[in-house]
C-alpha positions, 0 to 999 in steps of 0.5 A: 500499500502506497501512502502519500504524505502532504508537507505544507510550506512550513513543514518543508521549511522545517525539514529543510533546516532539519536536513541541514542539521542532519548533514552536519550531525551526520559528519559527527555522530555516527558513533557513540565513541567520542573522538578527542584527537584528529588526524595528525595531518589535519592538525598540522593544517589547522595549525598553519591555518591559525598562524595566518590569522589575527586573534586579539581576543585569543579566541583560538588560545585553545588551539594547542596540543593534539586533541584538535577535535576539542578545539573551539570552533573545531568538530570532527566526525565521531567515526572516522576522526576527520575534521568536519566542521570549522565554525569560527563565526563571531558570535559577539554582537556587532553594535555599530549601529545598535545600542546593545553592548560595546563596538570596541569589544566586538572589534577585538573579538574579530579574527582577521589576517588571511586565509592559508590554503592549508585548509585544502588538507582537510578533505572531509571538511563540510561546514565553514563558517568565518562570518562576522569577522574583519579580514580588512578586504582580502580576496576571498581565496580561490582555493575555497572552490576546491573544498569539494566536501563543503555543504555549508559556507558562510563568509558574511559580514566579514569585509572581504574584497576590495572595491568592485572586486568580483565573487570568485566563479571557482565557488561554482565548483562546490557541487554538494553545496547546500548553504551559501552566505556571502552577504554584507561584504559591500565591496563584492560585486558581480557581473556574471552569476553563471557559476551559480548554475552549477550549484544544483543542490543549493537550498539557501543563497544570501547575497545581500549587500553585494553589487549585482547592478552589472549583471543585467537580467542574467542574474534571474535566469541564473538563479532560475537554474537552482531547483532546489532553492528554498530561500533567496536573499538579495537585499540591497543588491543595487538591482534596478528596474531594467534588470527585473523582467515582468515575466518568465516563461518557465519558473524552476525554483518553485519550491522557494519559501522565502524571497527578500529583494528589499532596499534595491530602489527598483522603480519599475512595474511590479514583476508578475512572476512573483505571484507564481511562487505560490509556496512562498511563506515569506516575501520582503520587498520593502524600499522598492517604489514600484510603479502602481503596484496593487495589494490585491494581487498578493492574495494569490500567495495564500501560503504567506506568513510574513509579508513585508511590503513597506515603502513600495508605493501602495495607494488607495484603500485598505480592502477587507478581501486582503486579510480574508484571503491570507488567513495564515499571515503572522506578520504584516508590514505596510509602513511608509505607503499612502492609504486612504481612510482608516482601518475598520474595514481592513481588519473586518476581513479577519471575520472570514478566518476561522482563527487569525495568527497575526503577531505583528502589524506595522501600519506606521506612516501610512496616511491612516486617519479616524478612530481605532476600531474595536476590531483590533481587540480581535487580534488575540495573538498580536505581539507587535502593534506599530501605528505611529506617524499616522492621523488617528484621533480620539481617545485610546479605547479602554476595551481594546487594551483590555482585550489585548491584555487578555492574551498577555502577548503584546510586546510592542505598542507604538502609537506615537505622532498621532492625534490621540487625546484624552487620558491614557487607560489604566488597563495598559498596566495589565500588558505584562508581556510589553517590552516597549511602549511608545505614546510620544507626541500626542495630545494626551490630557491626563495624570498617570498613577502606579496602576498604569505600570503595575504589571509592566514587569518586562517593560524596557523602553518608555516614550511619552509626551503630549503636545498640550501646554498642560503636562502629563502629571505623574500622580504617584500616591507613594513618594517612595514607589519603585516601579516593577520594571528596569528600563533600558530607554526612557524618553520623555517631554512635558511630563511632570515626573515627581518632586526633585529627582524622584526616587522611582527615576533613581531606581532605574539603574540599567538605563542606556538612553536617557532623555527627560526634557521639561520634566520638572525635575530639579536640584542636583543630579544624584551622584549615586544614580548617576555613577550606577548607570555609567557603565552602560549609559550612551545618551543623556539629555536632562535639558530644560529643567531646573537642575542645579549645583555643580556638574558631576565631577567624575566622568572617568567611568563612561565608556560608552557615553556619546552625548551629554545635553544638560542645557537650559538648567541652573548649573553653576561652577566650572566645567570639570576637566574629568569630562574630557576623559570620555573618549566615546563623547560626540555631543556636549551641550551645556548651553544656557546655564550659569557655568563660569571659569575657563574651558578645560585645557584637556578638551584635546583629549576628545577623539570623536567629539563633533559638536561643543555648545557652551553658549550663554553662560559666564565663562571667561578666559581664552579658548584653550589651544595650548594642548590642541583642538579636537580635529573632529570638531564641526560645530563650536558654539561659545556665543554669549559669554566672556571669552577673550583673546584672539580667535585661536589658530589651532581651529585650523586643524578642524578641517571639517568646521562648519559652524563657528559661533564666537558672537557676544564675547570679548575677542580681539584682533583681526580675522585669521587668514586660515578662515577661507584658506586652511578651512573653507567648509564654514556654512555659518561664521558668526562673530558678532558683538566682539571687539574685532578689528582690521579690514574684512579680509578677501579670503572670506570670499573663498567659502563656497558653502557659507550661508550666514556671515555675521560680522556686526558690532565690531570694529572693522574698517575699510571697505566691503570686499568686491569679491562677495559674488564668490560666495557661491551658496548665496548665488546658487542653491547650496547642495551641502546638507546641514548635519544637525543630529539634535534640535538644541543648536540655536542660531541667533541673528538679526532678521527683520530688525529684531534679534531672533533665535532659530533652531537648526531645522529652520536656520539652515534655510537662512542666508544672511550677511550682516556687517552692521555697526562697524566702521566701513566706509566707501561704496557698496559694491555692485558685485553684491547684486550677484548674491541672488539667494540672499535673504538678509542684508544689513549694512547699517550703522557704518559710514558708507557713501555713494549710490545704492547699487542700481541692480539691487533688484536682482536680489529677488529672494531678499526679505530684509534690507537695512542700509540705515544710518550711513552717508548714501546719496542719490536716488533710490534705484527703481529696481528696488521696487521688484523685490516682491519678498521684501518685508523689512526696509530701513533707509533711514538717516542717509542723504538720499534724494528724489522720489521714492520708487513705487511698486506693489511691495513697496506700497505695503511698507507704509512706515514713514520711519523707513525713509526719515532722515533723508530730507531730499526724499519725497513721494509715498509714504513721505510728503508728495513731491512738488508738481512744478518749479523745482529741480525735482520736477524738471526731469518729468518736464523734460520727459513730457518734452521728449515725448512731444519731440518723439510724436512730431518726428514720427508724423513728419517721417511718416508723411515723407515715407508715405508721399515718396513710396507712391509718387516716387514709384510713379515717377521712376516707373513709366508703365505704372504711371500710365496705368495710374492716370488711365485708371483715374481717366476711366473712373472720371468718365464713369462719375461724369456719366452717372452725374449726367444721367441723374440730372436727366432723370430729375429733369424728366420728373419735373 
């Protein structure tokens, strides 16, 4: 009797992994006898292999003696004693883009060096894993293609290959290979994947992060030659739309269970052949902006359990039949698409499923709106619900949270960036499995009690804020309340967390990321708490509170701290020099406090510092440079203190310095020559309100990215440089992006006649030249009219003379023009009237004469103080100009005389031309003359005859 057993896709996937385990174990456990020593020839091969490796953490320290089957990472066949497995993949977590662990420790745990061909002596090697190490760009050795017994090869994330290096085609000789992972070796590429077609046994292929942009459409035909393939990962492979055929005549890899082609940014029509892969259980296509994709077509893939379609250009309504036909779905990610309406109808599709298995639902940033429907509570298996950055509104329904808490499975709840209001339900406290709770940036109006947190024993991340003026209040009945959780991240804004520095906060000693802004905390930072979090803390932001006292003086034990933001508090005293011992520090913001004394001389010890802001304090002395200045610095804000001395020349070592704020201090001397010569990367140079002197140097014109140049309120003399038209960011749109990792940076400038503060998100749009309140003389150079992207020009309170540039109207983006309190003369150029964005104008206290130009925008500037102090000016909004009898009217009379002269000249010329064009032709051309007079004779006879007949008729009637 024959029995037929049906295996669904999941069973087949499990069978696939069991098969791999079997393949590995079959080489190792065919006998109950444990082999401790290996073949001597193979032992020597391993030792030779080890000699060429670098091992800073001593991972291979056990590779001594004769029992090589007991060495770390080595496994042998228990029956034959042959080495069958080398597993040297780095299991230490890579934390460069993560905040768990220490990246330096990961680097030290990496193997490196080169791969010795002695591995060819391991004839029975079936498993080789060298993943997550650092081989610093060496070639993938060709000899690996000669390890004919290999069934498993993993070289992922190990820095193999130099830029553009080809994958060695010799890998195609590994005909027994089941598993191949070359992913995340980003310098590797391929123009030809023909070698893949020889790997007929391949079940798992991962080329993610490798460049396949030069393979044309052949990559798909080569992959299509792998009939056993179960998993295909081609994420971030630079596959373009013209490399993706819309259809295939035959599909050989119909057993495929997993397909990942995310992050290729394909912008063509969606390939229809994907819908023929009916065995798929996981499909990942995110970050490919396909042309008019349709969500409805995916219902054909009825075996799907995981579907990730974030940012693929989906539009329209979410229809219920989608869920109704995909009842096996466990995770769905549609984030970053743009849908209409809400999700009530969409979720109703679950009613067609006997049981739903949905564990993860991500609809973030989808343009959705409306109230949350009660049908959300049907998702009993839900572990991750992400609805952030939409337009959901109303209260958060108690019954939805209550229903979700019944299953006790929800681990992630992200509702941030919506319009929820009202209170936060206490039933949140019953989500006992919750790990991450994000309610940030909504319009909550509520207080929180212990009941909101009572069973959140697993909570690690808490994000909470309200956009309302009234803050969220932590209304805790017991001041000594200790929460049941140990947070790793806490981010709160506009929440009153308790009096002083509350005990419940001090109990959180596992914190890695702390942001408590506008939280109402006060008093000194508790030193015991501060140093309990010191070993793991990476980000600390306690800005906009009432913290006071001295800064903590021991910063020696913060190995991972990258950002310290303590601005807008009441700290006093000096900055402790121990803060310079934090080697990982990138951002230090201590602005708007009451700090005094000098800046620590040891700041040169910072190797990674990028941003330092100590503005708006009471600090004094020179900017220390005796020990050097950190070369990594790109933003330095020391404005509004009492710093003195000259601008330090050591700043020229900061080759990437972009924004320098030294205003409101007591700096002296001239602008150093290295600005514009050694360092030309400035976007902001703010030196206002100091005692700087000398001329404005021409090397300032060599700053192509400069957007804000503020030299106001100093003692500069001489003329304005004519080379200002070389400031190309003020002529053309700047292609340089402002690097701004935080919103703390404030740029103080004078715009529209008043001092204003701009955060970096808006400051990067400013284009300003401010030379006001100096001793500049001479004329305003005409070249300044070339700065067509300039929005603010302030040259007031100098000794400038001559005329206003006639082409000032070329500055069509100009919003503010202040030329007041100079010695300018002559007429106001008529081109000024064409400045349609001009909203602040001040030409007062000069020697300007004549009529004020009229124009649509100028007519809105009706304040007479704009022009006062110019006694020879007239016209709106000043007194009317005299109509006649004065010099001012003479030009208008002359203009009228010119008009009459033009009229007379036109009449005379018209008569002469008309007369001679007719008469001259008749005189010169005889045939025309005869015809002309014959014509008139004929007309004359006709007229005479008509008159005679008319007279005869009249006589006959009489």
